[in-house]
C-alpha positions in Angstrom: 56.2 51.5 31.0 59.4 50.8 29.8 60.0 47.0 28.9 63.2 45.5 29.5 65.4 44.3 26.8 65.0 41.1 27.2 60.9 41.3 27.0 60.9 43.7 24.5 63.1 41.1 22.5 60.2 37.9 22.7 57.1 40.8 22.4 59.1 42.2 19.1 59.5 38.2 17.9 56.2 37.8 18.8 54.7 40.6 16.8 56.9 38.8 13.6 55.8 35.7 14.3 51.7 36.6 14.2 52.5 38.5 11.4 54.0 35.8 9.7 51.7 33.4 10.4 48.7 35.9 9.1 50.1 36.0 5.6 50.4 31.7 5.3 47.3 31.9 6.7 46.0 33.9 4.3 47.4 31.9 1.3 46.8 28.7 3.2 42.9 29.7 3.2 42.8 31.1 0.0 43.9 27.7 -1.9 40.6 26.2 -0.6 38.6 28.2 -2.1 36.7 27.0 -4.8 36.8 30.4 -6.9 39.9 31.9 -7.3 40.6 34.2 -4.4 42.2 38.1 -5.8 42.5 40.9 -3.2 42.4 43.3 -5.5 39.1 41.8 -6.4 37.5 40.4 -2.8 37.7 41.4 0.5 40.2 39.5 2.9 37.3 39.4 5.3 36.0 36.7 2.5 38.0 34.7 3.8 36.4 34.6 7.0 33.1 34.0 6.0 31.2 30.8 7.5 28.6 30.6 6.0 28.4 30.3 2.1 26.6 32.5 -0.1 26.9 35.2 -2.0 28.5 38.4 -0.1 26.8 41.2 -0.4 23.9 39.9 -1.3 24.3 41.4 -4.6 27.1 39.8 -5.9 27.5 37.4 -8.4 30.0 35.7 -6.6 29.3 33.4 -3.4 31.7 32.8 -1.7 32.6 29.9 0.5 35.6 29.5 3.0 36.2 26.0 3.8 39.1 27.2 6.3 37.5 30.0 7.7 38.7 29.0 11.5 41.8 28.7 10.8 41.6 32.6 9.1 39.1 34.2 12.1 42.1 32.3 14.2 44.5 34.5 12.7 42.6 37.5 12.9 42.3 37.3 16.2 46.2 36.4 16.8 47.1 39.4 14.7 44.2 42.0 17.0 45.5 40.8 20.7 49.2 40.5 20.2 48.6 44.0 18.3 46.8 45.1 21.9 49.5 43.4 23.3 51.8 45.3 21.7 50.3 48.8 21.9 49.3 48.1 25.9 53.1 47.7 26.4 54.6 50.8 24.9 56.2 53.6 26.3 53.6 56.7 26.7 
């Protein structure tokens, strides 16, 4: 299915907004952690962790993400928009 010019522009705009909000949410949620967060050391999914404790269980670092709801909403938003894009692509 080919998108009309206006619809294609709106879709592209939404994808950019979702991409930007994902990175903003990442920075905001990481700043709320008690321990410094570095992507080179930890998994991004730690920011969406709903339970406090060592993750994985053998780790010496306890992860407690007080704003996990924001990060999880950001993950979901990016995923839904991604599927929306792929569902509307030319085949």
